[in-house]
N, C-alpha and C positions, 0 to 999 in steps of 0.2 A: 504493500500500500504506500509506503514511503517512497519507493522507487518510482511508482507511477504518479502519485498525486503531487509529490514535491520535487523529486529529481527530474520528472518529466517536464515540469514547468521551467525549472532551472535550465535544462537542456535547450528548451525553446528560446529562452532569453539569450543564452550564450551564443546560439546560432544566429538569431535575428538582430540583436542589438548592435553588435559591431558593424554590421552592414548599414544599419540606419545611420549610425554616427559617421561612417566613412563617406557616405554619399552627400551628407550635409543638408538634405532636404527635409529632415525631421521625420516623424512617424508617430504611430500610436500602438502601444502594446496593451492588450487586455489579458490579464491573468485570471483564470477561473478558480475561485475558492468556493465558499459555501456559507450560508448563514450559520452552519455548525461551527465555523471558525470564529464567529462573533458571539454565538450563544452555545457554549459547550453543554453537552448533555450526556447522561450515563449511557453506556453501551456503545460509545463511538470514540473511545479514547485516542486510538491511533489516527482515525479519520480526522478528528478535530485537531489533533496535533499538526497534521499536514496542512489543513486548511487555514489554521491560525498563522502558520509560518508564511503562507502565501500572502495573506493580508498584510502582515508586518513588512514583508519584503516589498510589496507593492507600494505601501505608504512611504517607505524610505526611498525607493527608486523614484517616486514622483518628485520628491524634493530635490533629488540629486540630478535628474535628467531634464526637467522641464525647461531650464535655462538653455539647454542644448537643443531644444526643439522636439524632444521626444516626450510625448504624454503617456503616462501610465495609469490605467484604470484597473480596478479589481472587481470582478463580477462575483456577487454573493447571492446565488439563486436559492430560493426556497424549494418547496415540493414541485418537481417538474417530471413530466413523463420521460422516462429514460429506461435503459436496460441495465442499470447499475446492479440490480439483483441477479443478473446473469453474468457478471464480470468474471466469475470463476472459470468460465469456459475459455478465457484467454490467458489463464495463468500458465506461466512457463514451468517446465519440469523442475528446474532447480529451486523453485519455491514450494515444491510439494510438501516439504516437512516444516513449513514455516509456522504451523499451528493454527493458521486461519481456517475457519470452518465455513464452507460455502452454504449459504442459506438454502433451505428446501424450496423448490419451485412453488410459486403461489398459484392456486387454481385459476384457470382462465376467467371464470365468472368473477372471482374476487379481484383479479387484475383489472377488469373492466370497471368495477365499482370504484376502485381506487383512482383509475385514470380519469373518471368523471370529474373529480375535483382537483386534479393536478393541472398545472399550467403546461401548455404545449410548448414544444421546442421552437415553433414558429413565433409564438408570442414572446418568448425569451429573446429570440433573435431581434425582434423589433425593438425591444427595450434596450438591448445592447447597442443597436445602431443609434438610437436617440442619445444614449450615454456618450458614445464616441463623438457625435456631432456637437455635444455640449462640453466636451472635455471633462466629463465627470470623473472624480476620483473613485467614488463608490457607485457601482451599478447594482441596484437592488430590485428584486422582482415582486416581493410580497409585503404590503403594508401591515399584514397581520403580526409581524414581528416587532412592531413599535413598542409595545409594553415591555417585552423582554429586553430590548436594547436599552430602554430608559432605566430599567431596574439594574442592569449590569453597570451602566455608567454611574448611577447613584451609589451602588454598593462599593465601587472602586473609590469614588470621591469620599465616601464616609469612612474608608479605611485609613485615610491620611492622618498622621499625628496632629493633635490639636496643640500646636505651639507656634510662637511667632516665627514668621519667615526670616530667613537669613538673606538679607537683601544683597550682600556681597556675593554669596553663593549663586543667587538668582541671576545677577548680572554677569558673573563669570561663566556660568554654565547655561546661559540662555538658549544656546543652540540645541541643547538636548532636552530642554524643559518645555519647549513648545515646538510646534511644527506649522509653518506658514501654509502648508497644503490644507490643513484643517480649516483655517480661516478663509482661505480662498474658496474652498468647497462650500462653506456656509454662505458666503457672499454670492457665489454664482447661483446657488439654489434659490436664494431670496430674490435675486434679480430675474430669475426665470419664472417665478410664480406670477400667475395672472391675478388681477384684482378679485376675480371670483374665487380662486383658490385661497387667497388670504382671508376672504370673508368667511369661507367654510371653516378654516382653521381657528378663527376667532370664536 
């Protein structure tokens, strides 16, 4: 899973990025992660590990490469119609003793019931295209994750020690304490909202 989910993405970047930088015309990289990388859950430790790594890597790459004309986005899809449950069929022989257990096939009728509420690959593709056109850092597919994302951010903020800030430390280490890509993302999203959307949010 690490080889496919994480090293596969790294291999793609190592292959494509040098070419983008060499021709000097800029470009756009979309790394595919998952909402599981933002909202870890039981039963998916290794999967979540790989997807979290892709998100962090993409955030750091965005700040590092944007000035060179290369935009980096990270796609964090939610439940989507795919063949992920059949991925065991592609497992190479040298991974046979890895300990990973292939899930039992889901009955056809149950597959159809699940597919009825999953997002189609075509709809995801349309969302990705919009994200590329807007230069979004995060490309999300499902608003249903809003509560969980807010809870995680609040939990992390609440874990900070309650003591006065060391202003010298903040000034000296400012580069690693904030990321301008986050501010840019917020501003870009706010500018893209229509008056009707802002009214609904209020």
